[in-house]
N, C-alpha and C positions, 0 to 999 in steps of 0.2 A: 484369758483367764482360766486357772489352773482350779480345776476342782476335784475332790475328794468323797466319794458315796462309802456309808456306811449301814450296813444291812442286817436287821435281826428278822429274826422269826424263818415263818414258812416259804415254800416255793413258790407262793403267788409273791410273796414279797420278792424276793430274787428273783422274777421279771418283773416287776415293776422296777425292778434297779435296773435289771438292764436296759427297759427300754429308756429309760431317764439318763444311764449311760449313754446308747445309741441319738439321742434326738440332742443330749447337749454336746456328743461328735463335732453331729452333723449340720454343728449352729459354729463351729470352731475355734471350740473352747479343747482343752488338754484337761485328758483323764488320770491322777494321777494316786499313791499309795495309800489308806487315809490316814499313814502315819508318817507323813513327809508334809511340807509346811505349802497349803495350796492357797488359794483368792478364797473360795468356798466348800463350806461341805456341808452335804446332804447327811442327817440320819434318818434310816427307813426305819419308821418304830413300830415292834411288838408289843401286847400288850394281854399274849393269852393267859398270862398267871403275873401274879405280883412281882415275880426272880424276873419275867419280861419287863416291867416299868422298869424295874431298878437297872437292867441292865440300858435301858434306855438313857436312861438320865445319866446313866456312866458315859457310855457313849460320849453325847450334847457336851458333857464337861472335857470331855480329852478334845476332843475337838473345836473348843475355846480356850484349853488352853496350848493348843497345836501351837495357835495362830490369833494370837484375842484379837487382832484387826481383821480379822476375816469374818464373812457375810457366814452365818451359822443357821439354813433352816431345814424343818423337821416335817415329815411330812409321815404318812402311817397311820398304823390302827391306835396307838398311845395317842395321838398326837389328834384322831378321832373326838378319843372316849374323851381328854382330860382333856384340853386346847390352853388352860389354866396355866394348868402344874407346868408345862411347857414354856410357854408364855414365861412364869416365873424364873426358870433358868438363864433367861437373859439373852435366849436368843432373837436372831434379827425377822426370822420366817416361822410362819404356825401353818400348815396343813395338814390337809385330814386324807381319805382313800380315796377323794375325786378330783377330777379335771388336774391331773396331774402340768398340761402345757403350762397351764396358767401359773402353777407353781415353777415351773423355770423358767417362765416371760421375768414371774416375781421376783424371782434367787439374780437372773442380769442385770435385771434395774436395779436393785438393793448393791450388787457388784458393781459396777459403773457408776454409783453413788446418785444415780440419778432420781431414788427417790429416799427417805428415811424410811428407818422402820424402829419398832416389830411393826411387821403387821398377821393378819390374823383372816386366815383365809378358807377358813372350816365352819361346812354347810352344814343342814339337817340331809344327812345318811339315811334317814328314810323314805326322802320324798324324791332320792335316785331309780332314775325307771329306764334310763336306758346303758347301753354294755358303752364301755369307754375306752375306744379303739386305740391298743397301742402297739407299736410292734413289736416283735415275737422277734426270739434268739436265746440267745447266751452269755451267760457274764463272759468279760475278757477270760481269752484262754480256754471256755470251757469247749468239749465238746460236745454235747448234748444240745439242744434248743430247747425249750419250752414256753409251749402254747398256753396261753391263758383263754378258754375259751369260756368261762364263767365267773361271778362274779355276784357277793353276797349270797345271807343264809336267811329262812327262816322256821327252821327247825327247833331255834329257843330252847337245846338242850337247859338245865336246873345248873349248869355248872358256869356257864359260855357264855362270853360277851361279845362274841365276835358281832351275832345278828346288830347288835348295835353299833359297830365298829365298820360292819360292809353294809348294813338296809337292806334292802328287799334281792330275788334274784332277778340274773341277768344275765341273757344267755347271747358269747358268739352267735350271730348266722350260721349255719353247716354250709350255704357258699363260699363263707367268708374265711372258713376254720380251715375249707379243702385248698383255697389259694394259699393261704398264707402254709399250711405244709410243702405245698411244691417251690414259691419261694425259697423256705430252708432248706432243700433239698438242697434244691438251683447253689445257695451257697454252701455247700456245704457239708452242713451237719450230716451224723450217721444218723440221729436218734433225736428221736422228740416225746419231750415228758407233757402229756396233757394238764393241764394242772387247773385250776380253780379252788374257792372257798369252799365250796360243795359240787362236785360236778357232775355227781348224779342227779342234781337236782338241774341238770344242764334241759333248756328245753322247754321248761314247762311254761315260760312267758312266752315263746312263739309260737307261730298262727302252726297249727295242727299239732300243735304240742308234741314233735318226735324226743324222744328216747335216746339215754346215752350208743346205749349199740348203735343206733343214727352215725352219732356221730362219728362213733370209731370207725365204723367202716367207710366211712367219707373220708378222713385224713389218710387210711391206712391203704384206702384205692390210689387217692392224691399224690403221697409218696410211698410207692413199693419200696422203694429202694433204701427205704429207712427202715429203722426200731423204730416201732415207737411200743409205750411207757405211758400205764396212765396213773397216776394219782390219786389219792387215797376216794375209794366207793362207801356207800351207804350198802350194809349187808345186802337190803332187800332189792338191788340192783339185782343182783344175783340172780335168776331165774332160770330154768333149759333152754327156753328161748336165745338168752342172753348168751349163754354157756355155747349152745348151737353154731350157733352165728362168730359170738370170737374165735373160738377154735379153729373155723374154714379159713382165718386170718393170719400168712403167715410172720408177714411180719408183727406182728401184736405180742411181743414179749410177754413168757406167761408169769408174768408179776402181780398180786393182785393183794391192795392194801385196804383190808377190808376194816372197819374202826370197830370195835369193841367196846371199850372200857371200862364195862366189868362182869365177869363169868357169873352171875347172880340176877337171877329174874328181880328182889325186891330190890336190889341197889340201882338196876335198869330203870324200874319204873321212878325211882325218886330221880333219878337222872334226866328225866322224860326223851330213856330215848325212844324210839318208835318202833323196836324191835326184842323178843324171846330171846332167852338159847337156841331153843327149837329151828326157831325159826334163821337164827344168827350160824349152827349148827347144817342146815337143810342147805348153803349158802359154798362152806365147806366142802359137801361132800359132791354136790354138783361140780365144782370143776376139780376137782378130785377124779370124777367122771367121765370129765371131757377131754383130762390133759393128764399128761403119765405121772408128771411131778410139777407141779407148779408149785411156786413159792407163795404161800401166802403167812403175810406179816400185817402185824395190828397194833393198835394204841390199848395200852391201859392205864388205868388209873386208878390208886389204891389208898384208902382210908378218906373216902367218901364220906359224909356227914354220914350216923345211923351206922355204918357197915364195922359190925361187930365180925368177931374171931372165929363165928361160924358162916356167915355170908363169906369171909376171904378166903374161907377154907374152902366151899365150892367153888370160887375165881379159882382157884386154884387148879381143883380138876378139872376145872371148863378149857385152860386152858392145856393141861396136857392128852387131854379128849380131842381136841383143834391141831395140837404138834406142828406149831407153828415154827418155821424157817428165821423169823426173827419176831422183836417185840419193839418198841416205846416203852418206857411203863416210866409214870410220873405220879410223887404222890402228888394227894391232891392241896390244890390254890386255891386259896378263896378269894372269891372276886367281890369287889362290893357291886353294889347293880343287880346284880344274879338275885333268883331264888333261893339256891342253895348256900348262896351267906347265911341267912337265918333261919337256914334249918337246926333243930336243934341236934344234940353227938356229937356233933363238931370231934374229930380225931385228934390225940394232941400229936405234934409233931414229931416225937421222937417214935410213937408208934408209925407212925406213919412211914418214918426212915425205914425201921423197921419191916414192914411186910411188902414194901418195893427192893431192899434186897435178899427178902424169901421169892419175891416173884421174878425176881433178875436171876436168881439161880435155877429157875425152872425153865428159863426161860434159855438162857445158856445152857441148857442139856440139852434141850430143841434143835436149838441152834448146830449145837456139835453134831446130833443124829442125823441131823437133815445134809450137811456139810458132806458127812461119811459114805454118805449113798453114792455121792458125785465124786469120790476119786476112781481114779479108772477111767471117768467120762470126757469127751471129750466135746470141750463150750466153744461158742464162736462169744471173742473179748472186745471190747472196743477200749482199747488201750486212752489213757489219760496222758500219766506222768509214770515220768522214771526218778529212783532213789535210787542212789547207791549202786546200780548195774542192774537193778529190780526195775522192770516192766507194771505202773499197776491201770487194772481197769476193770468192768464190770461184766458178767456176762447176763442172758436177755433173763435170767430169776434172779437179778443184781447183786450175785454175788461180788465180792471182791476177787480179784483174781490175780496173781502174782506171777508173770515169767520172766527166769533173766536172756536178756535181747542187747548184742550189741549197733542193731539199726534202728531206726529213730521210728517208733509207732505211736508217738503221737497221734489219735483222730482215725489208726490204720484198726480194722477189724478184723482179726486173726482167730483161727483153730486152737485152740490149748488141749492139750491131753491133761486133767488132773492128776496131780500126786502124790499131792499129800496137804493135810492140815497145819494152816496156819491158826493164830490167835485171831488175825484179823481175815480170817476168809481161807482162801485155798493157793496152793503152790500148781505151778503144772510147768509144764515145757511148750516150747511152741511147734505145732506139729503142722506136717507139710498139706498144703490149702491153697 
């Protein structure tokens, strides 16, 4: 069977897609690009925003148009939260965010005409209590591997649909995470990204309730030759003890993504976030006290219901105070089924876009300031791909670095002396090392 997969959304979805790829290849099937003619198409959907839903529907329609005779299977968060909408698109198989192997079994059966569609395999995600073991690894051609260590979220931020798509917290046991890290090192990966829906909640469902720093220490020790990068962290994870222990790990990347969402305490309360700006800034200062120049990145939602010009101004001031190295900025997306969708003071779309542009301008200033400090420094770069004689890769701080070389550098770690800024990162020269 020739199969193709289209993935939308976060690193967890990317992780689950590579697991689907691995399992189908193990079963003897052939992976082809999504644009090619396939016998079966898989769309791994996202539902974090209304735009994500729209993109998911578009990918499904593309698959059906590419080969009307092919089997189309849909899984992921959008399929979990609105399976009826997916089924109405005329797909053959609808699954959610659990039991991926059963999803593949059904896909194979449909592709071989052993069973007739459509089939809907979506169950009650709130009843999930065990962590689904899927093989860790990377998408085809990638130099870094993803290791999913946690699923689910119980924070119930007022704007977010994901707890209803993913269910309660489930954690990969510590010993299993360490073993997976050793296996990935043996497969030749140079970097591991620890990912999950809310990795700061890792361990709360395990005996003894270990915390994320215990997990990070175990993975770093299990694969000392690999760089270990962290996914998004809840700000309260960052304590003095966390920083002291993290800074002692030589292979842990000094890149910390701390979700912010707003720099105004009143807005944070309406969002049902579990911290205020003072606690967030404490985390920023702790990291800078233990690391010389850590990359601190974040997410921001602008135009949340009730956010007026004064609250937005507070957010801009707080962004400048934190001096982030990079940011992801999103206009608020109204999600049916969340408390925020019913709040008064919904901000007009045009105003949300205007605030997003203003926030991005501040973010660009901060990024340029952070990158400028790196000119003249030597960074260890994991190279990924070549374009026009220039090789692109990432430093430990996740900054994109470009260097000219006639050597084959895919999956190579090389020191680079930074010489200049680029619009998309840094330019440098390969150093002796």
